[in-house]
C-alpha positions in Angstrom: -8.1 51.2 10.0 -5.2 50.0 7.9 -5.6 47.7 3.9 -5.6 44.5 4.2 -2.0 42.8 2.4 -4.1 40.4 0.0 -6.8 43.6 -0.8 -3.5 45.4 -1.9 -2.2 41.8 -3.8 -5.4 42.2 -5.4 -4.9 45.0 -7.2 -2.0 45.2 -8.0 -2.8 42.1 -10.0 -6.1 43.3 -11.4 -3.0 45.6 -14.1 -1.5 45.2 -16.3 0.6 46.0 -19.0 1.5 48.9 -17.1 4.5 48.4 -15.8 6.6 47.1 -13.4 3.4 47.6 -10.5 4.8 46.7 -7.1 3.6 48.1 -3.6 5.6 49.7 -0.9 3.9 49.9 2.9 3.8 52.8 3.8 2.9 54.7 7.3 0.3 51.5 7.8 -0.5 52.1 3.6 0.4 51.4 0.8 2.0 52.6 -2.0 1.3 51.7 -5.8 4.0 52.1 -8.4 4.5 50.8 -12.1 8.4 50.9 -12.4 9.3 53.3 -10.1 7.0 56.1 -10.2 3.7 56.6 -7.6 0.7 56.4 -9.2 -1.2 56.2 -6.5 -2.8 54.6 -2.5 -4.3 52.5 -0.9 -5.1 53.3 2.5 -8.8 51.7 4.4 -8.9 49.2 1.7 -9.6 51.6 -0.5 -7.7 52.9 -4.5 -6.8 56.1 -4.8 -5.5 57.5 -8.3 -2.8 60.1 -8.5 -5.4 62.7 -10.8 -4.6 63.8 -13.8 -6.2 65.9 -16.2 -6.0 63.0 -18.8 -7.4 60.1 -16.6 -10.4 62.2 -15.3 -11.0 62.4 -18.9 -11.0 58.8 -18.5 -12.9 58.3 -15.8 -15.7 61.6 -16.3 -17.5 61.2 -13.4 -14.7 61.3 -11.0 -15.4 60.5 -7.5 -12.5 62.9 -5.3 -11.3 62.2 -1.9 -8.3 62.6 0.5 -6.8 59.1 0.4 -5.7 60.2 4.6 -6.7 63.3 6.7 -4.6 66.3 5.7 -3.8 65.0 2.1 -5.0 66.5 -1.7 -7.8 64.5 -2.9 -7.3 61.7 -5.0 -9.6 60.0 -7.5 -11.4 57.0 -6.1 -11.9 53.6 -7.2 -14.2 51.7 -5.6 -16.9 50.5 -8.2 -14.9 48.7 -11.3 -11.4 47.4 -9.1 -13.2 43.7 -10.8 -12.8 45.7 -14.5 -9.2 44.8 -15.4 -9.1 46.3 -18.1 -10.6 49.9 -17.5 -8.7 50.1 -15.0 -6.0 49.1 -16.6 -6.1 51.4 -19.0 -6.6 54.3 -16.3 -3.6 53.6 -15.1 -1.8 53.6 -18.6 -3.4 56.8 -18.9 -2.8 58.6 -15.8 1.6 57.8 -15.9 1.7 58.9 -19.4 0.8 62.8 -17.5 3.0 61.9 -14.0 6.1 63.0 -13.6 9.0 60.6 -13.5 10.5 60.5 -9.7 13.1 62.2 -8.0 16.8 60.7 -8.5 18.2 59.7 -5.4 20.7 61.9 -3.7 23.4 59.5 -2.5 24.0 59.8 1.0 27.7 62.0 1.7 29.8 59.0 3.7 
């Protein structure tokens, strides 16, 4: 089941002071970015945040699940989606440990 764009917009609107939050439609679901750094996915109207040690310490009772079949586990965020402050803090904390995006290679002519 593909995610609803309204849900994606709700989630991204909840995140504050964590860079420019954007989303991209990818393979029927959505990637969530901060300043071009991928930090989460929305699949089947569920939010998944890339796992980090700092994020794990912040969440405490982590629920992990794969966002789609065959994927690595991510943090599944369900009951805190409406808590703007908590969700924003989780994203800011997680971003500190996630690697910078690799520069795109220039296409050869």
